[in-house]
C-alpha positions as CSV (number, residue, x, y, z in Angstrom):
1,X,100.3,104.5,19.9
2,X,102.8,107.3,20.7
3,X,104.8,108.5,17.5
4,X,107.9,110.6,18.1
5,X,107.6,114.0,16.5
6,X,109.2,114.6,13.1
7,X,110.7,118.1,13.2
8,X,111.4,120.4,10.4
9,X,113.1,123.8,10.2
10,X,112.5,126.8,8.1
11,X,113.6,130.4,8.2
12,X,116.3,129.8,11.0
13,X,119.8,131.4,11.1
14,X,122.3,128.7,10.6
15,X,123.7,129.0,14.1
16,X,120.3,128.7,15.7
17,X,119.6,125.7,13.3
18,X,122.8,123.9,14.6
19,X,122.0,124.5,18.3
20,X,118.5,123.2,18.0
21,X,119.4,120.2,16.0
22,X,121.7,119.1,18.9
23,X,118.9,119.6,21.3
24,X,116.7,117.5,19.1
25,X,119.1,114.6,19.1
26,X,119.4,114.7,22.9
27,X,115.5,114.5,23.0
28,X,115.8,111.4,20.6
29,X,113.3,113.0,18.3
30,X,113.6,112.8,14.4
31,X,114.9,115.9,12.4
32,X,113.7,115.7,8.8
33,X,114.4,117.8,5.9
34,X,111.2,116.4,4.0
35,X,108.0,118.4,4.9
36,X,105.8,115.5,3.8
37,X,107.3,113.5,6.8
38,X,107.1,116.3,9.2
39,X,104.7,116.7,12.1
40,X,106.1,119.8,13.7
41,X,107.5,123.0,11.8
42,X,109.8,125.1,13.8
43,X,110.4,128.7,12.8
44,X,111.0,132.3,14.3
45,X,108.4,133.9,11.9
46,X,106.0,133.5,9.0
47,X,108.0,133.0,5.8
48,X,106.6,132.1,2.6
49,X,108.9,129.2,2.0
50,X,108.0,125.9,0.3
51,X,108.4,124.4,3.7
52,X,106.1,126.8,5.6
53,X,103.4,126.8,2.8
54,X,103.3,123.0,2.7
55,X,103.4,122.6,6.5
56,X,100.2,124.7,6.9
57,X,98.5,121.6,5.4
58,X,100.9,118.9,6.4
59,X,102.1,119.6,10.0
60,X,100.0,119.4,13.2
61,X,101.9,122.2,14.8
62,X,104.0,125.3,13.7
63,X,106.1,126.3,16.7
64,X,108.7,128.7,17.8
65,X,112.1,127.5,18.9
66,X,111.3,127.9,22.6
67,X,109.4,124.6,22.5
68,X,112.4,122.7,21.7
69,X,114.4,124.7,24.3
70,X,111.9,123.9,26.9
71,X,111.5,120.2,26.0
72,X,115.3,119.9,26.3
73,X,115.5,121.7,29.6
74,X,112.8,119.6,31.1
75,X,114.0,116.5,29.4
76,X,110.6,115.6,28.2
77,X,108.2,116.5,25.4
78,X,105.8,119.1,26.7
79,X,102.6,120.4,25.3
80,X,102.8,122.3,22.1
81,X,99.7,124.6,22.5
82,X,101.6,127.4,24.4
83,X,104.4,127.6,21.6
84,X,102.3,128.0,18.4
85,X,104.0,130.6,16.2
86,X,102.6,134.2,17.1
87,X,103.6,136.6,14.5
88,X,100.8,139.1,14.6
89,X,102.4,141.7,12.4
90,X,102.9,139.3,9.4
91,X,99.3,137.8,10.0
92,X,97.9,141.3,9.7
93,X,99.9,142.0,6.5
94,X,99.1,138.6,4.9
95,X,95.6,138.5,6.1
96,X,95.5,135.0,7.8
97,X,95.9,133.3,11.2
98,X,98.4,130.5,11.8
99,X,96.1,129.0,14.5
100,X,93.0,129.2,12.3
101,X,94.7,127.9,9.3
102,X,96.1,124.9,11.2
103,X,92.7,124.3,12.6
104,X,91.1,124.2,9.1
105,X,93.7,121.9,7.7
106,X,92.7,119.4,10.4
107,X,89.2,119.2,9.2
108,X,89.8,119.4,5.6
109,X,93.0,120.1,3.5
110,X,92.6,123.2,1.3
111,X,93.3,121.6,-2.0
112,X,91.4,118.3,-1.3
113,X,88.8,118.8,-4.2
114,X,91.1,120.6,-6.5
115,X,92.9,119.4,-9.7
116,X,95.5,121.7,-11.3
117,X,97.8,121.9,-14.2
118,X,101.0,123.9,-13.8
119,X,102.6,125.4,-16.9
120,X,106.4,125.2,-17.4
121,X,107.7,128.6,-16.2
122,X,105.4,129.1,-13.3
123,X,107.3,130.4,-10.2
124,X,107.8,128.7,-7.7
125,X,108.9,126.0,-10.0
126,X,106.4,123.2,-10.8
127,X,108.3,120.8,-8.6
128,X,107.9,123.2,-5.5
129,X,104.4,124.0,-6.4
130,X,103.5,120.2,-6.7
131,X,104.8,119.7,-3.1
132,X,102.6,122.6,-1.8
133,X,99.5,121.4,-3.6
134,X,100.0,117.6,-2.8
135,X,100.6,118.4,0.9
136,X,97.2,120.4,0.6
137,X,95.4,117.2,-0.7
138,X,95.4,118.4,-4.3
139,X,96.0,116.6,-7.6
140,X,98.5,118.0,-10.2
141,X,97.8,116.9,-13.6
142,X,100.4,116.1,-16.4
143,X,100.2,118.0,-19.5
144,X,98.8,114.9,-21.4
145,X,96.1,114.8,-18.8
146,X,95.3,118.4,-19.0
147,X,95.0,118.2,-22.9
148,X,92.9,115.2,-22.7
149,X,90.6,116.9,-20.2
150,X,90.0,120.0,-22.5
151,X,89.1,117.8,-25.3
152,X,86.0,117.0,-23.5
153,X,83.0,119.5,-24.0
154,X,82.9,121.9,-20.9
155,X,79.5,120.6,-19.7
156,X,80.9,117.0,-19.5
157,X,84.4,117.9,-18.3
158,X,85.6,117.1,-14.9
159,X,86.7,120.5,-13.5
160,X,90.2,121.7,-13.2
161,X,92.3,124.8,-13.2
162,X,95.5,125.9,-14.8
163,X,98.2,127.8,-12.8
164,X,100.5,129.8,-15.1
165,X,102.4,133.1,-15.8
166,X,102.7,135.6,-18.5
167,X,105.6,133.9,-20.1
168,X,103.4,130.8,-20.9
169,X,100.5,132.8,-22.4
170,X,100.8,131.0,-25.8
171,X,100.4,127.6,-24.0
172,X,97.6,129.0,-22.0
173,X,95.5,129.8,-25.2
174,X,94.1,126.2,-25.7
175,X,92.9,126.3,-22.2
176,X,91.2,129.6,-21.9
177,X,89.5,129.1,-25.4
178,X,88.0,126.1,-23.9
179,X,86.6,127.9,-20.8
180,X,89.3,126.7,-18.4
181,X,90.1,129.3,-15.7
182,X,93.7,130.2,-15.3
183,X,95.3,131.6,-12.2
184,X,98.7,133.1,-11.2
185,X,100.7,131.2,-8.7
186,X,99.4,133.4,-6.0
187,X,96.1,131.5,-6.1
188,X,98.1,128.5,-4.7
189,X,100.4,130.3,-2.4
190,X,97.7,132.3,-0.7
191,X,95.4,129.4,-0.4
192,X,98.1,127.2,1.2
193,X,98.8,130.0,3.7
194,X,95.3,130.7,4.9
195,X,93.9,127.2,4.2
196,X,91.2,129.0,2.2
197,X,90.4,129.0,-1.6
198,X,89.7,132.4,-3.3
199,X,88.4,131.6,-6.8
200,X,87.8,135.4,-7.6
201,X,91.3,136.8,-7.2
202,X,94.5,136.1,-8.9
203,X,93.0,135.3,-12.3
204,X,95.3,135.5,-15.3
205,X,94.6,136.3,-19.0
206,X,90.9,137.4,-18.2
207,X,91.0,140.2,-20.7
208,X,93.1,138.5,-23.4
209,X,90.6,136.2,-25.0
210,X,87.5,137.1,-26.8
211,X,85.4,134.8,-29.2
212,X,86.0,135.7,-32.8
213,X,83.3,137.8,-34.4
214,X,80.9,136.4,-37.2
215,X,83.1,138.0,-39.8
216,X,86.4,136.8,-38.4
217,X,85.1,133.3,-38.1
218,X,84.2,133.0,-41.8
219,X,86.6,131.1,-43.9
220,X,89.1,133.3,-45.8
221,X,87.7,136.3,-44.0
């Protein structure tokens, strides 16, 4: 059954946004502000906005405005494949491909087997990070769920990761002391963009924790 495209904008100048919005109305398509409802993201370039990062997992297509303009000109929806965003300079700088990322997401969403706990001061905000992660098929744990998880011995614990920042170092102590890997927000942002997980980069506090020595561990040492 045919379903009308749900179109989302990001990174467009306001005047271009208004013109394209009018074209979409004439096409009788849906214009949405919610990336979780979107099927098509329209933008002029790669931008690391919440909408773009979420759309790499969520949307079937990331397109240039020319697709809307051509659809409106021909008074019909046309094939999207010739209008996939082509921003080679940004792709080289960021080390990923829009086409390859979208193809990966169609097979398996990048966070589909990942559970994460986000600390309070992480940037983007926990709310925005949650959107990116859940669009990518991941699960975001509450603080209560994360603390219950670390109470279980590591060998019997269901794996999860913490995403944090230097401001929340004190909060993170209870996690890295229990052998939970902690990452910066770049772990999530880079994965969402490339649709590929890199567990070796963007680790946080890796040098900060060391087990106490025998002397230090003694009572009243």
